[in-house]
C-alpha positions as CSV (number, residue, x, y, z in Angstrom):
1,M,-23.0,25.3,-97.8
2,G,-21.9,28.9,-98.0
3,C,-18.7,28.3,-96.0
4,C,-17.3,26.2,-98.8
5,S,-17.8,28.7,-101.7
6,S,-14.7,30.5,-102.9
7,A,-13.9,34.1,-102.5
8,A,-13.4,34.5,-106.3
9,Q,-17.0,33.4,-106.9
10,S,-18.2,35.8,-104.3
11,S,-16.4,38.8,-105.8
12,K,-17.6,38.0,-109.4
13,R,-21.2,37.6,-108.4
14,E,-23.3,40.7,-108.8
15,W,-25.5,42.0,-106.0
16,K,-29.2,41.9,-107.2
17,P,-31.2,43.6,-104.5
18,L,-34.7,42.2,-104.0
19,E,-34.7,40.5,-107.4
20,D,-35.2,36.9,-106.3
21,H,-35.7,35.1,-103.0
22,S,-34.7,31.5,-102.1
23,C,-34.6,29.5,-99.0
24,T,-31.3,29.8,-97.1
25,D,-29.6,27.4,-94.6
26,V,-32.5,24.9,-94.6
27,P,-30.4,22.2,-92.7
28,W,-29.9,24.7,-89.8
29,L,-33.7,25.4,-89.7
30,L,-34.3,21.6,-89.5
31,L,-31.7,21.4,-86.7
32,F,-33.3,24.3,-84.8
33,I,-36.8,22.7,-85.2
34,L,-35.4,19.4,-83.8
35,F,-33.8,21.3,-80.9
36,C,-37.1,23.0,-80.1
37,I,-38.9,19.6,-80.2
38,G,-36.3,18.5,-77.6
39,M,-37.2,21.6,-75.5
40,G,-40.9,20.5,-75.8
41,F,-40.0,17.0,-74.8
42,I,-38.5,18.3,-71.5
43,C,-41.6,20.2,-70.8
44,G,-43.8,17.2,-71.6
45,F,-41.6,14.9,-69.5
46,T,-41.8,17.1,-66.4
47,I,-45.6,17.3,-66.7
48,A,-46.0,13.5,-67.3
49,T,-43.9,12.7,-64.3
50,G,-46.0,14.9,-62.0
51,A,-43.6,17.8,-61.6
52,A,-46.2,20.3,-62.7
53,A,-48.7,19.0,-60.1
54,R,-46.0,19.1,-57.4
55,L,-45.0,22.7,-58.4
56,L,-48.6,24.1,-58.6
57,S,-50.3,22.1,-55.9
58,G,-47.3,21.7,-53.6
59,Y,-46.2,18.6,-51.7
60,D,-45.3,17.8,-48.1
61,S,-42.1,16.4,-46.6
62,Y,-43.4,12.8,-47.1
63,G,-43.8,13.1,-50.9
64,N,-47.6,13.6,-50.8
65,I,-49.0,16.0,-53.4
66,C,-51.6,18.3,-51.7
67,G,-55.2,18.1,-52.9
68,Q,-55.1,14.6,-54.3
69,K,-54.7,10.9,-53.5
70,N,-51.1,9.7,-53.4
71,V,-49.1,6.5,-53.9
72,K,-47.2,5.0,-51.1
73,V,-43.4,5.6,-51.1
74,E,-41.4,2.6,-49.9
75,G,-39.7,3.2,-46.6
76,I,-41.4,6.6,-45.9
77,A,-44.0,6.9,-43.1
78,N,-47.0,9.1,-43.7
79,S,-46.7,8.7,-47.5
80,G,-49.5,7.6,-49.8
81,L,-52.2,9.6,-48.0
82,D,-55.5,10.8,-49.4
83,L,-55.1,14.6,-49.1
84,T,-58.0,15.6,-51.3
85,Q,-59.4,18.0,-48.7
86,K,-56.0,19.4,-47.8
87,K,-55.0,21.7,-50.6
88,Y,-52.4,24.0,-49.1
89,V,-48.7,23.5,-48.1
90,F,-47.9,24.7,-44.6
91,F,-44.4,25.1,-43.2
92,L,-44.0,24.5,-39.4
93,D,-41.1,27.1,-39.3
94,P,-41.5,29.2,-42.4
95,C,-38.8,31.7,-41.3
96,N,-36.0,29.1,-41.1
97,I,-34.4,29.8,-44.5
98,D,-31.3,28.1,-45.8
99,L,-29.6,30.9,-47.7
100,V,-26.9,28.6,-49.2
101,H,-29.3,26.1,-50.7
102,Q,-32.1,28.6,-51.1
103,K,-34.9,26.6,-49.5
104,I,-37.0,26.6,-46.3
105,K,-35.5,24.2,-43.7
106,S,-38.8,23.1,-42.2
107,L,-41.3,20.2,-42.0
108,A,-44.0,20.8,-44.7
109,L,-47.5,19.5,-44.3
110,C,-50.7,19.7,-46.4
111,V,-53.5,21.6,-44.6
112,S,-57.0,22.5,-45.4
113,A,-56.7,26.2,-44.5
114,C,-53.9,28.7,-43.7
115,P,-54.0,30.3,-40.3
116,R,-55.5,33.8,-41.0
117,K,-54.5,35.1,-37.6
118,E,-51.5,34.7,-35.3
119,L,-51.6,31.6,-33.0
120,K,-49.5,32.2,-29.9
121,T,-49.7,28.9,-28.1
122,L,-50.4,25.2,-28.8
123,A,-53.8,25.7,-27.3
124,D,-54.5,28.2,-30.0
125,V,-53.3,25.7,-32.6
126,Q,-55.6,23.1,-31.1
127,K,-58.5,25.4,-31.1
128,F,-57.8,26.4,-34.8
129,A,-57.8,22.7,-35.8
130,E,-61.1,22.0,-33.9
131,T,-62.8,25.1,-35.3
132,N,-61.5,25.1,-39.0
133,G,-60.7,21.4,-39.4
134,S,-57.2,22.4,-40.4
135,T,-54.5,20.4,-38.5
136,L,-51.2,22.3,-38.4
137,C,-49.3,19.5,-36.6
138,S,-47.9,16.4,-38.2
139,Y,-50.3,13.7,-39.4
140,E,-49.7,11.2,-36.6
141,L,-50.9,13.6,-33.9
142,L,-54.6,14.1,-33.3
143,P,-55.8,17.6,-32.4
144,S,-56.7,16.4,-28.9
145,E,-53.0,15.4,-28.3
146,Y,-51.5,18.8,-29.2
147,T,-51.3,20.0,-25.6
148,T,-50.6,16.6,-24.0
149,D,-48.3,14.6,-26.2
150,P,-44.5,15.4,-25.7
151,R,-43.9,14.9,-29.4
152,A,-45.8,18.1,-30.1
153,A,-42.6,20.1,-29.5
154,K,-41.1,18.6,-32.7
155,L,-44.2,17.8,-34.7
156,C,-46.2,21.1,-34.2
157,P,-45.4,24.5,-35.7
158,K,-43.0,26.8,-33.9
159,Y,-45.1,29.4,-32.1
160,P,-46.2,32.1,-32.3
161,V,-47.5,30.8,-35.6
162,P,-47.5,33.9,-37.9
163,E,-50.6,35.0,-39.8
164,S,-50.4,33.6,-43.3
165,A,-52.3,33.5,-46.6
166,P,-52.2,31.2,-49.6
167,I,-50.0,32.3,-52.5
168,P,-52.3,32.6,-55.6
169,F,-52.0,29.6,-58.0
170,F,-49.2,27.9,-55.9
171,H,-51.2,26.8,-52.8
172,R,-48.5,27.7,-50.3
173,C,-49.2,29.3,-47.0
174,A,-46.9,32.4,-46.8
175,P,-46.6,34.7,-43.7
176,V,-48.4,38.0,-44.3
177,N,-45.9,39.9,-42.3
178,I,-42.5,39.8,-44.1
179,S,-40.5,40.8,-41.0
180,C,-39.6,37.2,-40.4
181,Y,-37.8,37.3,-43.8
182,A,-35.5,40.1,-42.6
183,K,-32.3,38.0,-42.9
184,F,-33.4,36.8,-46.3
185,A,-34.0,40.4,-47.4
186,E,-30.6,41.5,-46.0
187,A,-28.9,38.8,-48.0
188,L,-30.5,40.0,-51.3
189,I,-30.6,43.7,-50.6
190,T,-27.5,44.8,-48.8
191,F,-28.7,48.3,-48.1
192,V,-31.7,47.1,-46.1
193,S,-30.6,46.7,-42.4
194,D,-34.0,46.3,-40.9
195,S,-37.6,45.7,-42.1
196,S,-38.6,49.3,-41.4
197,V,-36.4,50.6,-44.2
198,L,-37.9,48.1,-46.6
199,H,-41.4,49.1,-45.6
200,R,-40.6,52.8,-46.2
201,L,-39.2,52.0,-49.6
202,I,-42.2,49.9,-50.6
203,S,-44.6,52.5,-49.3
204,G,-42.8,55.1,-51.3
205,V,-43.4,53.0,-54.5
206,M,-47.0,52.3,-53.7
207,T,-47.8,55.9,-52.8
208,S,-46.2,57.4,-55.9
209,K,-47.3,54.7,-58.4
210,E,-49.2,57.3,-60.5
211,I,-46.2,59.5,-60.8
212,I,-44.0,56.5,-61.7
213,M,-46.4,55.5,-64.5
214,G,-46.5,59.1,-65.7
215,L,-42.7,59.5,-65.7
216,C,-42.4,56.1,-67.6
217,L,-44.8,57.5,-70.2
218,L,-42.7,60.7,-70.3
219,S,-39.5,58.7,-71.1
220,L,-41.4,56.9,-73.9
221,V,-42.5,60.2,-75.4
222,L,-39.0,61.8,-75.1
223,S,-37.5,58.8,-76.8
224,M,-39.8,59.1,-79.8
225,I,-39.3,62.9,-80.0
226,L,-35.5,62.4,-79.9
227,M,-35.7,59.9,-82.8
228,V,-37.4,62.6,-84.8
229,I,-35.2,65.6,-84.0
230,I,-31.9,63.7,-84.4
231,R,-32.6,63.8,-88.1
232,Y,-32.5,67.6,-88.0
233,I,-29.8,68.3,-85.4
234,S,-27.4,65.6,-86.4
235,R,-25.0,67.9,-88.2
236,V,-24.9,70.5,-85.4
237,L,-24.7,67.8,-82.7
238,V,-21.8,66.0,-84.2
239,W,-19.7,69.1,-84.6
240,I,-20.6,70.3,-81.1
241,L,-19.5,67.0,-79.7
242,T,-16.3,67.0,-81.7
243,I,-15.4,70.5,-80.5
244,L,-16.2,69.7,-76.9
245,V,-14.0,66.6,-77.1
246,I,-11.1,68.5,-78.6
247,L,-11.4,71.4,-76.1
248,G,-11.7,69.0,-73.2
249,S,-8.6,67.1,-74.2
250,L,-6.6,70.3,-74.8
251,G,-7.8,71.8,-71.6
252,G,-7.0,68.8,-69.5
253,T,-3.5,68.5,-71.0
254,G,-2.9,72.2,-70.4
255,V,-4.1,72.0,-66.8
256,L,-1.8,69.0,-66.1
257,W,1.3,70.9,-67.5
258,W,0.3,74.0,-65.5
259,L,0.1,71.9,-62.3
260,Y,3.4,70.3,-63.1
261,A,5.1,73.7,-63.6
262,K,3.6,75.0,-60.4
263,E,4.6,71.9,-58.4
264,R,8.1,72.1,-59.8
265,M,8.5,75.7,-58.7
266,S,7.3,74.9,-55.2
267,A,9.4,71.7,-55.0
268,S,12.6,73.8,-55.7
269,T,12.1,75.5,-52.4
270,V,10.9,72.6,-50.3
271,E,12.4,69.2,-51.3
272,T,10.7,66.3,-49.7
273,Q,10.1,62.7,-50.8
274,I,6.3,63.3,-51.2
275,A,6.9,66.4,-53.3
276,K,9.2,64.4,-55.6
277,E,6.7,61.6,-56.0
278,N,3.9,64.1,-56.8
279,L,6.1,65.9,-59.3
280,Q,7.0,62.6,-61.0
281,A,3.4,61.5,-61.1
282,L,2.3,64.9,-62.6
283,L,4.9,64.6,-65.3
284,I,3.8,61.1,-66.2
285,Y,0.1,62.2,-66.3
286,A,1.0,65.3,-68.4
287,I,3.0,63.3,-70.9
288,S,0.3,60.6,-71.2
289,A,-2.4,63.3,-71.7
290,T,-0.2,65.0,-74.4
291,V,0.2,61.7,-76.3
292,F,-3.5,61.0,-76.0
293,T,-4.4,64.5,-77.2
294,V,-2.0,64.3,-80.2
295,I,-3.4,60.8,-81.2
296,L,-7.0,62.1,-80.8
297,L,-6.3,65.2,-83.0
298,L,-4.7,63.0,-85.6
299,I,-7.7,60.7,-85.6
300,M,-10.0,63.7,-85.9
301,L,-8.0,65.1,-88.8
302,I,-8.0,61.8,-90.6
303,M,-11.7,61.1,-90.1
304,R,-13.1,64.6,-90.4
305,K,-14.5,63.9,-93.9
306,R,-16.0,60.6,-92.9
307,V,-18.0,62.3,-90.2
308,A,-20.1,63.8,-93.0
309,L,-21.2,60.3,-94.0
310,T,-22.4,59.7,-90.4
311,I,-24.4,62.9,-90.5
312,A,-26.0,62.0,-93.8
313,L,-26.8,58.4,-92.6
314,F,-28.5,59.8,-89.5
315,H,-30.5,62.2,-91.7
316,V,-31.6,59.3,-94.0
317,A,-32.4,57.1,-91.0
318,G,-34.9,59.8,-89.8
319,K,-36.6,59.6,-93.2
320,V,-36.8,55.8,-92.9
321,F,-38.8,56.1,-89.7
322,I,-41.2,58.5,-91.4
323,H,-41.8,56.0,-94.2
324,L,-41.7,53.0,-91.9
325,P,-43.4,54.1,-88.7
326,L,-43.9,50.5,-87.5
327,L,-40.2,50.2,-87.0
328,V,-40.6,52.3,-83.8
329,F,-42.7,49.5,-82.3
330,Q,-40.3,46.7,-83.2
331,P,-38.6,46.6,-79.8
332,F,-42.0,46.2,-78.1
333,W,-42.9,43.1,-80.1
334,T,-39.4,41.6,-79.5
335,F,-39.6,42.3,-75.8
336,F,-43.1,40.8,-75.6
337,V,-42.0,37.6,-77.3
338,L,-38.9,37.4,-75.1
339,I,-41.0,37.8,-72.0
340,L,-43.4,35.0,-73.2
341,F,-40.4,32.7,-73.9
342,W,-38.6,33.5,-70.6
343,T,-41.9,32.9,-68.7
344,Y,-42.2,29.5,-70.4
345,W,-38.5,28.7,-69.7
346,T,-38.7,29.6,-66.0
347,T,-41.9,27.6,-65.6
348,V,-40.2,24.5,-67.1
349,L,-37.1,25.1,-65.0
350,L,-39.3,25.1,-61.9
351,F,-40.9,21.9,-63.1
352,L,-37.4,20.4,-63.5
353,G,-36.7,21.4,-59.9
354,T,-39.6,19.1,-58.7
355,T,-39.3,16.3,-61.2
356,G,-37.6,12.9,-60.6
357,N,-38.1,9.9,-58.3
358,P,-38.9,10.2,-54.6
359,V,-35.7,9.6,-52.5
360,P,-35.3,9.7,-48.7
361,N,-32.8,12.3,-47.5
362,E,-30.7,12.2,-44.4
363,E,-33.5,13.6,-42.2
364,G,-35.9,10.9,-43.3
365,F,-38.0,13.1,-45.5
366,V,-38.6,12.9,-49.3
367,E,-36.8,14.7,-52.0
368,F,-37.4,14.3,-55.8
369,R,-34.2,13.7,-57.7
370,M,-33.4,12.7,-61.3
371,T,-31.0,9.8,-61.9
372,G,-29.1,8.7,-64.9
373,P,-28.8,10.7,-68.1
374,L,-32.1,12.6,-67.3
375,K,-30.4,14.6,-64.6
376,Y,-28.5,16.5,-67.3
377,M,-31.7,17.7,-69.0
378,W,-31.3,21.1,-67.3
379,W,-28.0,21.7,-69.3
380,Y,-30.0,21.2,-72.5
381,H,-32.6,23.6,-71.1
382,V,-30.0,26.3,-70.4
383,V,-28.6,26.0,-73.9
384,G,-32.1,26.4,-75.1
385,L,-32.5,29.7,-73.1
386,I,-29.4,31.2,-74.9
387,W,-30.0,29.9,-78.4
388,I,-33.8,30.7,-78.6
389,S,-33.3,34.1,-77.0
390,E,-30.6,34.9,-79.5
391,F,-32.8,33.5,-82.3
392,I,-35.6,35.9,-81.3
393,L,-33.2,38.9,-81.2
394,A,-31.8,37.8,-84.6
395,C,-35.3,37.7,-86.0
396,Q,-35.7,41.3,-85.0
397,Q,-32.4,42.2,-86.8
398,M,-33.4,40.4,-89.9
399,T,-36.9,42.0,-89.9
400,V,-35.4,45.5,-89.5
401,A,-32.7,44.8,-92.2
402,G,-35.3,43.5,-94.6
403,A,-37.6,46.6,-94.2
404,V,-34.7,49.1,-94.5
405,V,-33.3,47.2,-97.5
406,T,-36.7,47.4,-99.2
407,Y,-36.8,51.1,-98.5
408,Y,-33.3,51.8,-99.8
409,F,-33.5,49.8,-103.0
410,T,-36.9,51.0,-104.0
411,R,-36.2,54.0,-106.3
412,E,-39.8,55.4,-106.2
413,K,-40.7,55.6,-102.5
414,R,-44.4,55.8,-103.4
415,N,-44.0,52.2,-104.7
416,L,-43.1,50.8,-101.3
417,P,-45.2,47.9,-100.0
418,F,-48.1,49.0,-97.8
419,T,-46.4,47.6,-94.8
420,P,-42.7,46.9,-95.5
421,I,-42.3,45.5,-91.9
422,L,-44.9,42.8,-92.5
423,A,-43.4,42.1,-95.9
424,S,-40.0,41.7,-94.3
425,V,-41.5,39.3,-91.6
426,N,-43.1,37.3,-94.4
427,R,-39.7,36.9,-96.3
428,L,-38.1,36.0,-93.0
429,V,-40.6,33.2,-92.2
430,C,-40.7,31.9,-95.8
431,Y,-37.0,32.0,-96.7
432,H,-34.5,33.0,-94.0
433,L,-35.3,31.3,-90.7
434,G,-32.4,28.9,-91.2
435,T,-30.0,31.8,-91.6
436,V,-31.2,33.3,-88.4
437,A,-30.9,30.0,-86.6
438,K,-27.3,29.6,-87.8
439,G,-26.3,33.1,-86.8
440,S,-27.8,32.8,-83.4
441,F,-26.2,29.4,-82.8
442,I,-22.7,30.9,-83.5
443,I,-23.4,33.6,-80.8
444,T,-24.6,30.8,-78.5
445,L,-21.3,28.9,-79.0
446,V,-19.4,32.0,-77.8
447,K,-21.7,32.8,-74.9
448,I,-21.7,29.4,-73.3
449,P,-17.9,29.2,-72.6
450,R,-17.9,32.8,-71.4
451,M,-20.8,32.0,-68.9
452,I,-19.0,28.8,-67.7
453,L,-15.8,30.8,-67.1
454,M,-17.7,33.5,-65.3
455,Y,-19.4,30.8,-63.1
456,I,-15.9,29.3,-62.4
457,H,-14.6,32.7,-61.5
458,T,-17.4,33.3,-59.1
459,Q,-17.1,29.9,-57.4
460,L,-13.3,30.3,-57.0
461,K,-13.5,33.9,-55.8
462,G,-10.9,34.3,-53.0
463,K,-9.5,30.8,-53.6
464,E,-7.5,31.0,-56.8
465,N,-4.1,32.6,-57.1
466,A,-3.4,35.9,-58.9
467,C,-2.2,34.3,-62.1
468,A,-5.3,32.1,-62.4
469,R,-7.6,35.0,-61.7
470,C,-5.8,37.1,-64.3
471,M,-6.0,34.3,-66.9
472,L,-9.7,33.8,-66.2
473,K,-10.5,37.4,-66.6
474,A,-8.5,37.7,-69.8
475,C,-10.3,34.7,-71.3
476,I,-13.7,36.2,-70.3
477,C,-12.7,39.5,-71.8
478,C,-11.5,37.9,-75.1
479,L,-14.7,35.9,-75.4
480,W,-16.8,39.1,-74.7
481,C,-14.9,41.0,-77.5
482,L,-15.3,38.0,-79.9
483,E,-19.1,37.9,-79.1
484,K,-19.5,41.6,-79.8
485,C,-17.5,41.3,-83.1
486,L,-19.6,38.3,-84.2
487,T,-22.8,40.1,-83.3
488,Y,-21.9,43.0,-85.5
489,L,-20.8,40.8,-88.3
490,N,-24.0,38.7,-87.9
491,Q,-26.1,41.8,-88.2
492,N,-24.4,42.8,-91.5
493,A,-24.7,39.2,-92.7
494,Y,-28.5,39.4,-92.2
495,T,-28.5,42.6,-94.2
496,A,-26.6,40.9,-97.0
497,T,-29.1,38.0,-96.9
498,A,-32.0,40.4,-97.1
499,I,-30.4,42.0,-100.2
500,N,-29.2,39.0,-102.1
501,S,-31.0,36.0,-100.5
502,T,-27.7,34.2,-100.0
503,N,-26.9,31.8,-97.1
504,F,-25.3,32.8,-93.9
505,C,-21.6,32.1,-94.6
506,T,-21.7,33.7,-98.1
507,S,-23.5,36.7,-96.7
508,A,-21.1,37.1,-93.8
509,K,-18.1,36.9,-96.2
510,D,-19.6,39.4,-98.6
511,A,-20.5,41.8,-95.8
512,F,-17.0,41.4,-94.3
513,V,-15.4,42.3,-97.6
514,I,-17.5,45.5,-97.9
515,L,-16.8,46.5,-94.3
516,V,-13.0,46.0,-94.7
517,E,-13.1,48.2,-97.9
518,N,-14.8,50.9,-95.8
519,A,-12.9,50.3,-92.5
520,L,-12.4,54.0,-91.7
521,R,-16.0,54.9,-92.4
522,V,-17.1,52.0,-90.2
523,A,-14.9,53.3,-87.4
524,A,-16.4,56.8,-87.8
525,I,-20.0,55.6,-87.7
526,N,-19.3,53.3,-84.8
527,T,-17.6,56.0,-82.7
528,V,-19.3,59.2,-83.6
529,G,-22.7,57.6,-84.1
530,D,-22.6,55.5,-81.0
531,F,-21.4,58.4,-78.9
532,M,-24.3,60.5,-80.2
533,L,-26.8,57.8,-79.4
534,F,-25.3,57.3,-75.9
535,L,-25.6,61.0,-75.2
536,G,-29.2,60.7,-76.3
537,K,-29.8,58.0,-73.8
538,V,-28.2,60.1,-71.1
539,L,-30.3,63.1,-72.0
540,I,-33.5,61.0,-71.7
541,V,-32.5,59.5,-68.4
542,C,-31.5,62.9,-67.0
543,S,-34.6,64.7,-68.2
544,T,-36.9,62.0,-66.8
545,G,-34.9,61.9,-63.5
546,L,-35.1,65.7,-63.2
547,A,-38.9,65.6,-63.8
548,G,-39.1,62.9,-61.2
549,I,-37.2,64.8,-58.6
550,M,-39.4,67.9,-59.2
551,L,-42.7,65.9,-59.0
552,L,-41.7,63.6,-56.1
553,N,-40.4,66.5,-54.1
554,Y,-44.0,67.7,-53.7
555,Q,-45.2,64.3,-52.3
556,R,-45.4,64.3,-48.5
557,D,-47.2,61.1,-48.0
558,Y,-44.2,58.9,-47.6
559,T,-40.7,59.2,-46.1
560,T,-38.4,58.4,-49.0
561,W,-38.6,58.4,-52.8
562,V,-35.2,56.9,-53.6
563,L,-36.6,53.7,-54.9
564,P,-39.3,55.3,-57.1
565,L,-36.7,57.5,-58.7
566,I,-34.3,54.6,-59.3
567,I,-37.2,52.6,-60.9
568,V,-38.1,55.6,-63.2
569,C,-34.5,56.1,-64.3
570,L,-33.9,52.4,-65.0
571,F,-37.1,52.3,-67.1
572,A,-36.2,55.5,-68.9
573,F,-32.8,54.0,-69.8
574,L,-34.4,50.8,-70.9
575,V,-36.9,52.6,-73.2
576,A,-34.2,54.9,-74.6
577,H,-31.9,52.0,-75.2
578,C,-34.6,50.0,-77.1
579,F,-35.6,53.0,-79.3
580,L,-32.1,54.2,-80.1
581,S,-30.7,50.7,-80.6
582,I,-33.2,50.4,-83.4
583,Y,-32.0,53.7,-84.8
584,E,-28.4,52.4,-84.6
585,M,-29.5,49.2,-86.4
586,V,-31.1,51.3,-89.2
587,V,-28.0,53.4,-89.6
588,D,-25.8,50.2,-89.9
589,V,-28.1,48.7,-92.5
590,L,-28.2,51.9,-94.4
591,F,-24.4,52.1,-94.4
592,L,-24.0,48.6,-95.9
593,C,-26.6,49.4,-98.5
594,F,-24.8,52.6,-99.3
595,A,-21.4,50.9,-99.6
596,I,-22.9,48.2,-102.0
597,D,-24.7,50.9,-104.0
598,T,-21.4,52.9,-104.5
599,K,-19.5,49.8,-105.3
600,Y,-21.7,48.4,-108.0
601,N,-23.3,51.7,-109.4
602,D,-21.7,54.9,-110.6
603,G,-24.7,57.1,-111.5
604,S,-24.4,56.5,-115.3
605,P,-27.4,55.3,-117.4
606,G,-28.2,51.7,-116.5
607,R,-26.2,52.0,-113.3
608,E,-28.2,54.7,-111.5
609,F,-27.7,55.1,-107.7
610,Y,-30.5,53.9,-105.4
611,M,-29.4,56.3,-102.6
612,D,-31.2,59.3,-101.1
613,K,-30.4,62.8,-102.3
614,V,-28.5,63.6,-99.0
615,L,-26.2,60.6,-99.6
616,M,-25.9,61.6,-103.3
617,E,-24.6,65.0,-102.2
618,F,-22.0,63.3,-100.0
619,V,-20.8,61.2,-103.0
620,E,-20.6,64.3,-105.2
621,N,-18.6,66.1,-102.5
622,S,-16.3,63.0,-102.1
623,R,-15.7,63.0,-105.9
624,K,-14.7,66.6,-105.9
625,S,-12.3,66.0,-103.0
626,M,-10.9,63.0,-104.9
627,R,-10.2,65.2,-108.0
628,E,-8.6,67.9,-105.8
629,A,-6.4,65.3,-104.2
630,G,-5.1,64.1,-107.6
631,R,-7.6,61.3,-108.2
632,G,-6.9,59.0,-105.3
633,G,-3.7,60.4,-104.0
634,G,-5.0,61.1,-100.6
635,A,-6.6,58.9,-97.9
636,E,-10.1,59.7,-99.1
637,G,-9.1,58.8,-102.7
638,R,-7.6,55.5,-101.7
639,E,-10.8,54.6,-99.9
640,L,-13.1,55.5,-102.8
641,K,-10.9,54.0,-105.4
642,P,-11.8,50.3,-104.9
643,M,-15.5,51.3,-105.0
644,A,-15.1,53.0,-108.3
645,S,-13.1,50.1,-109.8
646,G,-15.6,47.6,-108.4
647,A,-18.4,49.5,-110.2
648,S,-16.5,49.5,-113.5
649,S,-15.5,45.9,-113.4
650,S,-18.8,44.3,-112.3
C-alpha cells in the first residue's frame, strides 16, 4: 500500500498529469462495500422483525400492532388481538410527556377512528363509540360500561379529550390544538413562554411565505453574481481589506495609548484604587495591542508578494467557472444525496427504536428491547452515519478536483471534454472510490472520539471538577484541530490522486511535500482568501437581510416577522457557504496544480508551463524579484529556489 512506499521513490517519480489511470486503494473499496452491506443488513433485520410495521402502523401498550392480527405475548393481558379494523394509535393522555425519556407517558390503544371534535365527558366518549364504532377506552371495557364501571377512571381517556387527527403515513392520533404541548415547546424553544407567542411566529411564517421564497431566491442569485464579480474585483478587494486591517490595528493601538495617557493625567490628581487598576489595565491593553500590531505589520510585510498569487488564483478560478459552469451546481447534488442518505438513516434509526423482543415493563405494559450483541447495532449505525456522510462529501471534493485538474492541465482549452464534471465523475467511479473511502474513514476515526468526548462533557456538565473540565475541552479542541488539518490534507491528496492516479497515502505524502515547500503561500491563500470569502458570505447575508427587512416591514397581516427574517438569513448563509466553499475548493486545487507545474516545468521547450497567462505573469514577476534579490538571497528567492531546482533535476 501507499503508506509503505519510501520518500525517495516519491521524490524521484515524475508527475504525469492525466496520462494514465489505474484503480487505487481497492482493498478499502471492498471494505467500504462490506460495511454498506452491514448497514443494509441492519435495515433488513429491522424490517424482518416487524419494526417497520410497528413504526408505520403503530402499536398499543400491550404489544399489538394496529391494523393486523397479532400473536399472543406470554404474561400480557389484551395481547394477541385481531385489530384489523383498528388502524390508529390513540393515547389516553397525549399531553403527558416525559421530557427526560422523550416519550408520551400514557396508555396507548388501537382505535378505528380519531375523535375529530372535543369530547368533554365520559358520556361524550360513550356516544362517540356508539356512533363511530371507535372505542377510546381500554379493550376490557364495553361502551355501555363507560359511565357505570368504576375502572373507567383509569381505563378511559383523560377528559376533555382534545380534537385529534391522524398523522399522515404514521397512523397516530395527534391533538389538532398544540397548546397541550406548551411545556414541550418551552423545553425545546426557550424563548416561547406561552403558546400565543408560538402561534404569532408560525402565522408570521405562513403569511410571508411568498416573501421568504423570493428572498431565498435572491440569496441564490446574489451568490452566483458574487462568484462572477470576485474574478474582476479580487485585486482591489484584497488591498482594500489589507489597508482596512492595518488602519484598524494602528487606530486601535493609538486610541488605547491615548486613553492611557489621559487616564494617567487624571490619576495624578485623584489617586484611588479603582483609578490605579484602570490605569494598569489600559497599559496592559495598549502594550498587547502594540505587540499585536507590530507582529501583524511584519506578517503583512513578509507576505505582501504572496498576496499577488492569491489574487491571480482567484482570477483563474473565475475562468474555471466560465469553462465549467456545472461546478456551480455541485453543492446541490451533494446536498440532495446527503438528504436522501440522512432520510434513510433516520428511518432505519426509528426502526431500531421499535425492534426487538416484547418485554413487560414495571407498569405491566409491553416494550420492545433488543438483547445480546444485537443491542449494539445502533453503534454500527452511528458509525455508518459519519463514514458514509464523509464519503459523500469526499466524492464531491474528488469530483471538483478531477474537473479542475482536467482544466488546468489541458493546454488548449478548446480541447476540454464536453462535460469535464461528468468525465471526473466517471474517473471517480471507475478508479478512485477506494481512495475516497480511505480518506473519509480517516476523518471518521477522528470524529468519533471527539463526539464521544463531547457527549461525556455534556453528561458530566456541572458534576466534574475544573481540572477534568479543562482536560476534556482541551482534548476536544485538539481533535477538532486535527480533523481540520486532516480534512485539508485529504482534499489535496484527492487532487494529487486526480493528477497522478496514485493511492491515498502516496498522494497525501506528495501533496504534503508540495505544501511544505510553499508554506508561506499556503498561509497567504488560507488567510487572505478565506477572509475574502467570509466577507462575501457576510455581504450576501446582510444584503438578503436588508431586503427582507424592507419587504417585511410593509406586511401588516401578522404581528411579528422575527422568525421569517431568521429563516431567510440562515438560508442565505447556507447558500453563500455552499457556493463560496466550492470557490475555495477550486482555488486550493488550482494552487496545488500551480505548485506542481512550477516545480516540474520551467517554460523551456519540452517543459512548457500549463498555467494560465495570469499565473504566468506572476511567475515572471517572481523571477524578476528573485534576480533583484540576488538570485535567492531574499525570502521570495528561498521559496522559489527549490521549485527551480526540482524542475532542473526531474
